[in-house]
Structure formats: structure tokens, C-alpha cells
C-alpha positions in Angstrom: -7.3 11.4 -6.8 -6.8 14.5 -8.9 -3.0 14.6 -8.3 -2.5 11.2 -9.7 -2.5 10.9 -13.5 -3.3 7.6 -15.1 0.4 6.7 -15.5 1.0 7.4 -11.7 -1.0 4.4 -10.3 2.0 2.6 -8.9 5.3 3.7 -7.3 7.2 3.1 -10.6 8.6 6.5 -11.7 6.4 8.3 -9.1 7.8 11.7 -7.9 8.4 11.8 -4.1 5.7 14.4 -3.5 3.0 12.1 -5.0 3.6 9.3 -2.5 1.1 10.6 0.1 -1.8 10.9 -2.5 -0.9 7.4 -3.9 -1.1 5.9 -0.4 -4.4 7.7 0.2 -5.7 6.2 -3.0 -4.5 2.7 -1.9 -6.4 3.1 1.4 -9.6 4.1 -0.5 -9.5 1.1 -2.8 -10.7 -1.5 -0.2 -14.4 -1.3 -1.2 -13.6 -1.6 -4.9 -11.4 -4.6 -4.2 -14.1 -6.2 -2.2 -16.5 -5.9 -5.1 -13.9 -7.4 -7.5 -13.4 -10.3 -5.1 -17.1 -10.9 -5.0 -17.3 -10.9 -8.8 -14.3 -13.1 -9.4 -14.6 -15.4 -6.4 -10.8 -16.3 -6.4 -9.3 -19.4 -4.8 -6.4 -17.3 -3.4 -5.4 -13.7 -3.0 -1.8 -12.5 -3.3 -1.3 -9.1 -1.7 1.5 -6.8 -0.7 1.7 -4.4 2.3 0.0 -1.5 0.5 -3.3 -3.4 0.5 -3.8 -3.3 4.3 -7.6 -4.0 3.9 -7.0 -7.2 1.8 -6.5 -9.6 4.8 -9.8 -8.6 6.4 -11.6 -8.9 3.0 -10.1 -12.4 2.4 -10.9 -13.5 6.0 -14.5 -12.3 5.7 -14.9 -14.4 2.5 -12.9 -17.4 3.7 -10.3 -17.0 1.0 -6.7 -17.9 1.7 -4.3 -14.9 1.3 -0.5 -14.6 1.1 1.7 -11.6 1.4 4.3 -11.1 -1.3 7.0 -8.6 -0.5 10.2 -8.2 -2.5 11.9 -5.4 -0.6 14.1 -5.7 2.5 13.0 -5.0 6.0 14.3 -1.4 6.2 12.6 -0.4 3.0 9.4 -2.1 4.2 9.6 -0.3 7.5 10.1 3.1 5.9 7.3 2.7 3.3 4.9 1.4 5.9 5.7 4.4 8.1 4.8 6.7 5.2 1.6 4.7 4.6 0.5 4.9 8.2 1.2 8.6 8.6 -0.1 10.0 5.3 2.8 12.5 5.2 6.3 12.0 3.9 7.5 14.8 6.3 6.7 12.9 9.5 9.8 12.0 11.4 10.8 8.4 10.7 11.5 6.8 14.1 14.9 5.3 13.2 17.1 8.3 12.6 20.2 6.1 11.9 18.5 5.0 8.7 17.7 8.5 7.4 19.7 9.7 4.5 19.6 13.4 5.3 20.7 15.2 8.5 
């Protein structure tokens, strides 16, 4: 992803306008992750909600997988909405949780 410099490969310190390209990059990483799993043959996969392809890969290789999420439900819901819609400007369906009017 040309918009994402090497120090912008996670959400830490990421400017808001770069969230959509980061989520696109996450979505594109499934094939690489599958290759890594093939090479390492792990006993367990620990994933968070950004790796939506991880459960299917784990299932196809008969590897147990757990989801590790440290944020609350509201934050999870908002970030997942952004992930699904590829655009931070899409209307979030729960207006009472929006910070701007």
C-alpha cells in the first residue's frame, strides 16, 4: 500500500485518514498469512478482529484458533464497521455513539 509507510503498519499513531488503506492492507494479507501458517505449522493461532480471514485458514488446516480482543464492545463495533465499509465517512448505524453532530 503506497499510502502506508513502514512505521504505519498498525493503528498505533496512525492518522485517521490512513485507517481505510490500513484496513485494505489487512484484508489483502490473507494469502501471505496462509503461507506463513503452512511454513510454521503452529499448534494454535491467536487473532484479533482485523484478521477476518484467519478463522477460515485455521479451519482449513485443522488448527485451533482463539480471538483476543482488548477493546470494549462499542469500540469493536465502530472499528468493525470501518473495516467492513472501507470508508471512514460511511454513516455509523448507532448515531447516539457518534462524537460529532
